[in-house]
C-alpha positions in Angstrom: -213.6 -44.5 73.6 -211.8 -47.3 71.7 -213.3 -50.7 71.9 -210.1 -52.1 73.4 -210.1 -49.6 76.3 -211.8 -50.1 79.7 -212.6 -46.9 81.6 -211.4 -47.2 85.2 -212.3 -43.8 86.7 -210.9 -40.3 87.1 -208.3 -38.3 88.9 -208.8 -34.6 89.7 -206.4 -31.8 90.3 -206.9 -28.4 91.7 -205.2 -25.2 90.4 -205.8 -21.9 92.1 -206.9 -19.2 89.8 -204.4 -16.4 89.1 -204.7 -13.5 91.5 -206.6 -10.5 90.2 -207.8 -12.3 87.0 -211.3 -13.4 86.1 -210.6 -16.3 83.7 -212.6 -17.0 80.6 -213.8 -20.5 79.8 -211.1 -20.7 77.1 -208.4 -19.8 79.6 -209.7 -22.4 82.1 -209.7 -25.0 79.3 -206.1 -23.9 78.4 -205.0 -24.5 82.0 -206.7 -27.9 82.0 -204.9 -28.8 78.8 -201.6 -27.9 80.4 -202.3 -30.1 83.5 -203.3 -33.0 81.3 -200.0 -32.5 79.4 -198.1 -32.6 82.7 -199.8 -35.7 83.9 -199.4 -37.4 80.5 -195.7 -36.7 80.5 -195.3 -38.2 84.0 -197.4 -41.2 82.9 -195.2 -41.7 79.8 -192.1 -41.9 82.0 -193.6 -44.5 84.3 -194.0 -48.2 84.0 -197.7 -47.7 83.4 -197.2 -46.0 80.1 -198.4 -49.0 78.0 -201.3 -49.7 80.3 -203.0 -46.5 81.4 -204.4 -44.1 78.8 -205.8 -40.6 79.3 -209.3 -40.7 77.7 -210.6 -37.1 78.2 -210.7 -34.3 80.7 -213.0 -31.5 81.9 -212.3 -28.3 83.7 -214.6 -26.6 86.3 -214.3 -23.4 88.2 -214.0 -22.5 91.9 -210.4 -23.0 92.0 -209.9 -24.7 88.7 -210.7 -28.4 88.9 -209.3 -30.6 86.1 -210.8 -34.1 86.0 -209.0 -36.6 83.8 -210.7 -39.8 82.7 -208.4 -42.8 82.5 -208.7 -46.2 80.8 -206.7 -49.3 80.5 -205.7 -50.5 77.0 -206.8 -54.2 76.7 -204.5 -56.3 74.5 -206.1 -57.2 71.2 -204.9 -58.3 67.8 -202.1 -55.8 67.8 -200.6 -57.2 71.0 -200.4 -53.7 72.6 -201.9 -53.3 76.1 -202.5 -55.7 78.9 -204.4 -59.0 78.9 -207.5 -59.2 81.1 -206.1 -62.1 83.1 -203.0 -59.9 83.9 -205.2 -56.9 84.5 -207.3 -58.7 87.1 -204.2 -60.2 88.8 -202.2 -56.9 88.9 -205.0 -54.3 89.1 -204.4 -53.2 92.7 -200.8 -52.5 91.9 -201.8 -50.6 88.8 -204.4 -48.6 90.8 -201.8 -47.7 93.4 -199.4 -46.7 90.7 -201.9 -44.3 89.1 -202.6 -42.7 92.5 -198.8 -42.3 93.1 -198.4 -40.6 89.7 -201.2 -38.2 90.6 -199.6 -37.5 94.0 -196.3 -36.8 92.2 -197.9 -33.8 90.6 -198.4 -32.1 94.0 -196.8 -28.7 93.9 -195.8 -29.0 90.3 -195.3 -25.5 88.7 -197.5 -24.6 85.8 -195.9 -21.6 84.0 -198.4 -19.5 82.1 -196.2 -17.3 79.8 -199.2 -15.4 78.4 -199.9 -14.0 81.9 -196.4 -14.0 83.2 -197.6 -16.1 86.1 -196.8 -19.4 87.7 -199.5 -21.6 89.3 -199.2 -24.8 91.3 -201.0 -28.1 90.6 -202.4 -30.1 93.5 -203.8 -33.7 93.5 -207.4 -33.3 94.6 -209.1 -36.7 94.5 -209.9 -39.8 92.5 -212.7 -42.2 91.8 -210.6 -45.0 90.3 -212.5 -48.3 90.5 -211.6 -50.6 93.3 -210.7 -54.2 92.3 -214.1 -55.6 93.0 -215.8 -52.9 90.9 -213.4 -53.6 88.0 -214.2 -57.3 88.2 -217.9 -56.5 87.9 -217.3 -54.2 85.0 -215.3 -56.8 83.2 -218.0 -59.4 83.8 -220.8 -57.0 82.7 -219.0 -56.1 79.6 -218.5 -59.8 78.9 -214.8 -59.2 78.2 -213.6 -62.5 79.6 -214.0 -65.7 77.6 -215.3 -68.7 79.6 -211.7 -70.1 79.8 -210.3 -66.9 81.1 -213.1 -66.5 83.7 -212.5 -70.1 85.0 -208.8 -69.5 85.3 -208.8 -66.3 87.3 
């Protein structure tokens, strides 16, 4: 993970396995990649596109569970990202926005041309940090300077 990114948690999506198919690990990973691509596209069109970053994902079986790890890009020398003071002030709004983007994926069609099938994506759950947990993380990581800490 880049030094200027703070991990905030994960969101998970469920995709039912295609009927009559036993998927290989490679196929499950392919579906996971397609779900991440869909979420990333929705994220890029949102007002959170400069703030929230997809860090990684993992796929599991049962129905196919795709868990996407998210981070917030902290403004550094390049100026890209969000300042810590703004992050702490606006975090709850950002958190709600990410959950709304995940919910916007409900029922989204995932066309799998190689199998001539269409699957649906469903928001499953998240473990995105609550505001108090984020504040503790920021303090533990010593990301705030003394001046910033006193001003929040």
